[in-house]
N, C-alpha and C positions, 0 to 999 in steps of 0.2 A: 355326265354327271355335272362336269366342272360348269360347264352355262348353266344349268339348276340352281347350284349354291349361288352365282355369281346376281341371279336374278332374284334369289331368297334374299342373299347378303344386301341387294339395294334398296328390296323393299324394306327391310329393315332399317336399314337406315335411316329414309324417308320418313319412315314410322316416327324413329326416333327426332328427327327434327322437327316433325310436324307435332310432336308430342308437346318438345320440348318451348312449343311458339306459342301454346295455348295455355291461357290465364293459371293454370293452375299446374304448370310447371313449373315456376317459380320457385325461389329457395324455399325450402323448411315451409311449404303450404298445411306436413301434417305438424300441428303447433297442438302441445298440450294446452288447456283449460287449466285454471290456478284458483284455486276455493283458501281464504286466510282465513281463521277461525281465531280471535283472540279473547280471551273471556276475560270481561272485564270487572263481573260480579260474580258469587257461586252460580246467581241463575241468568245473568246476562253475559252476549255476547254480539261482537262486532264482526260483520263477512263482509269480505270484501270477494267477489265473484268476478274474474275476468276469465273472458272469452274469445276465441281468436276471430278474426273478422275472414270472410272469403268468398271474393268478388263485392265488397262491399257489405255482407249482411255474415248478423250472428253466427254462431254455430247454433244449432235448431237443439239444443240442451238447453233445460230449466232445473232448478231446485228444489229437491220436495222436501220441503224442511217437516221435523218432525212434528205429530196433532197438537200438541201441545203447547208448541211456540208460538210466542204472537208479537206481530211486527210492531214496535215502538213509534218506527217512523213512515214515511212513506220509501219506499227504495230507491236511493239517488241513482242516477242513471250517468255514464258519460263516456262517451265516443271517441277514443283516441286514431290514432296511427297504425293500425294493424290489429287492435282488440276495441272491445266492450268493457267497462266496467260498471259493476252493482255492488253501492253499498247499500249494508241493512244494520240495524239494530233490530234485537231479537231480547226477549224475556223467553227461559225453557224453564218451567215449575222443575225444581226437582235436577234441575242441569242436565247434560247431555248425558252422563255418562249411562252407558245402558239402551242409547239412543238412537237411532239412523239419519242419517241425509242421504236421501236416493239423488241422483243425478237421470230426470226421464229423456229419453233419445237419446242417452248414449248409447246404449246398445246397437242403435243401426249407423253407427260410426264409425271412423276408426283411429279416434282421436282418444288420448289419455285426462284423465283430473288428476294433478296434480295438487294434493293437499297439503295445507299446514297449520298445525294447531301450537295455540299458546296455549299456558293456562296460567298466565298472568303475573308467575313468580318467577318468571326468568327462563322456565322450560319450555321447549317445542319442539314436536314431533312432526314430520311428514311421512305420508304414504303418496302411494300412488294408483287410485282408481280406473280400473279398464273397463270396456265397454262388456266382457263378459261378465264382468260383478259389479253392475252400477250404481254402487252404493257403496257406505262407509258406515261402520259400526264403530261407538265409541265404548271406551272401559279397557281395550287393549295397550299394553307396551310394545312401544315403537321401540327397538332394542337398536343398537348402532348395527347391528349386521343388517339389520331393514333399513336402516338409511342409506347404506351406504348401497344396499341390491337395488333402490330405487333409483340414485343416481346413476349408478353404473348403466342400467336398462335405459334410463333417460339420454345419457349418452351414444349407445349402443342407438339408438331409435332417432335419435338427431341427425347421425350423420349417415346412416344409410337411406333417410327422408332428404336429405339434405343435398338434391343436387348437384348443386352447383359446386362445394366442394369434391364430390364423386366426380365430377367430367374432370375439375380441374386433376385428381389423382389419374384420371383414363388417361388424360392430356400428354402427362408426364411418362407415363407407360407407354405410349406411341413413341419415343423418343429413345426409351433405357433399352437397351437391347440385352445386356448385357447382368448377370447375377448380382455381380459386386457393385457394378453401378446403381444396382436398382437397392438394395441393401443399405448403401450412400445415401441415394433421393430420398427414400422413405425415410429415412433416421434423421436425415436434418429438415424436412418437412413436419416430422413430428416434434423434434429439440423444440424445432421456430414455436409453432402455434402452441405447444406447451408452455414458453415464455412470457407472451404475451396474453394469456388466456386467463396465466395468475398475477399478473403485474394489471390488468383490467380488473379481475374479480377483486382484487384485494385493490381498488381506486388508485392505486400510483400512477397507470397512463391513461388516461380518456381519450378518445377518438367518436367524432361525431357516429351514428350509425350510419346515413344516408349515404356521406363519400364514402366509407370502408366496403357497404355492399356496394357500391358501382366498380370501387376498385375491384376489387372481387373476380367480378365479373370480367374486368378488362384484363384480369391477370387469367384468368382461362382464353381470353382471343388470344394474346401473346404466346402460352405455350403450344396453343391447340394450331398458329403460323409457324414456329421453332419445326413442330411434327414433319410440316407439309414443306418447309426447308430441305429437313435430313433427308427425306424420301427423296427429296431432288439432286441428292448430291451436295449439297449445298451445306456450310457447317456454320458455328456462330458460340458465344460465350455456353448458350444455354443447352447446343449439341453436345459439346464440348466436354459441360462441367456441369450436367443439368442438378445435383445438387444444391452448387450453389441459388439455381433459380429457386428450385423447390425452398431453402431457408430463408430467402428476401419473402419470398411468400406466402411464405410459411406463416412469418411475423405477420401478417396484413387476416390471413383466416386465421388466427389465434384470437382477433379483435369479433372477429363475427360468431365464434365461438362463445365469446364472451355474453355478446347482444343475449343470446339464446338463453344461456346460463343465466341471467339475470333476467328477463322474464321469467323464467321459467320458477325462482324466487329459492332462495336459500336459506338454510336454517343456520341462525346467527351460533348457535353452540357446536354446531358441525362444519363449519362452510370449508376448512381444510381438509376434510374427509369428504364429503358433495365436492366439492373441485378435482382429487385428487381421483375419482370414482368415475365422475362426469367425462377426465379427461383419457380416463381407462378404457373407458367405452368406446369413446370415441375411435381409441385406436384399434377397440377390438371389431368395432363394423368396417375400420376402414382395410382393416387387415380380410377379413371376410371381402369385402369386394375387391380386391387384389385377387385372392385364390380364386373368386370365382372368373374373374376376367381371363386370369393365365390359364386357369384349367381347360376355358370353353375356346383360348387360342390352341393350346396342346391338341383337344378333341378334333379340331378342324384340322388341323395338320395331319394328323393322323388317315383324315380322307383324302385330303387335297393338298398339294401346294400355294403354300398362302397367294393370290394375286397382288398386281402393285394398289390396287383398288381397295383392298382391303385396310392398309393404314389412308387413303386418302380421302375418303369414303366417311370413316370416322371421324377425321381432322377436320373436313370441312361442316360436319354436321355437328361436333361439338363447336366447333369457333360460329357457326350461322347461332347455333341456339347463345352464345356466352354474347354475341352483339346484339341479339333484341334483349337479353336480360339488362345489356348496358344502358342502352337509349330508353328502354320503360323505368328503369332506376333513375334515369337523367330528368324525363319527365317528370317523372313523381317527385323530384327534390325542388322542381320548380311550381308545383303545385300550391 
C-alpha cells in the first residue's frame, strides 16, 4: 500500500511540474474579457472590447450587436501585451434599452466577460457575463448588491486560477507545521496584500507590472527553498518566523492583484465597494485552497504515515515551476 501511494504521489508531483512548465500554466491565464459601453447620445455608443491573448491569439469570441446597430466607422484594433483591444462607434435606433448584445463563442470557453456601462450622465453599472448565458440584456437596473457580488466572484476566480499565488501559499504551508503559526502567517499575508492592493488601486503607489511578476515568481522560489531546508533540519528567519516572510512578500503579491483588478476595470462610482469585495473574494478563494490542502493531507495521514518525500517532492515541484516562470518573465521583459 505504501509503495503504491509513493508511486502515485511521484507521478502526481511530476504531472504538476509538467503542467506548470506548459505555456498555459502561467499565472492568470483565465482572465475575463472586458466590454465597456459609453453612451455618447440617446442612440450613439462608443464600445471598447478587450479580449485576452492566449499563446499570442485572441480569445475566439466575437460581439453580436443588435440587428439595428449601425457601424459609424471601421473598428480600430490594437494589440497590447496580453490583450487585444477593439474600438467601435455605433448608432442604435431607439437606444440599447430592451436590446441584447451577445458574445458568440463564449459558451465554448471558461472565460467570463466583465461589462461596464456608462449612461453618459455619470452613472455606471457593472455586470458579469458567464459562458452559460453568453449575452447581456439592457434595461435591468444593476443594484449595489449586484456590483458587490460581481467583484466578489471575480476575486474568488482570480485567486483560484492564479497558479503563482496559490503555489506561494502552498509553499508556506510546507514550512508552517502548527495551527497558531499558520493563523499568524495567513493573517500577515492577507494584511500585506490588502495594503498594497488598496494603495495601487487608488493610485498612491505604482510599480511596473513586469518587474512585479518577476519578483512574485522569485518569492515562490525562495519559499520553496526554505521548505526544503526545513525538511533537512536547517533553520532560518523564514522557518522560525514565516509570518514575516508572508507579510513582506504579501506586499509584493498585492501589486499583482492590483494589476489584475485594473485589467478588469473598476466602476468609478463604486471603487471602494469593488475593491473591498474583490479583496474579500481573494481571501475566500485563498481559504478554500488552504482548507482543501489541509483536508487532503489529513486524509492521507489516516491511511499511512507521511513519508519524507511528501514534503520534498512538492517543494521541488513548486520551485521548478516558479523558476520557469521567473526566467520566462525575464525573457518577456527584454522582448
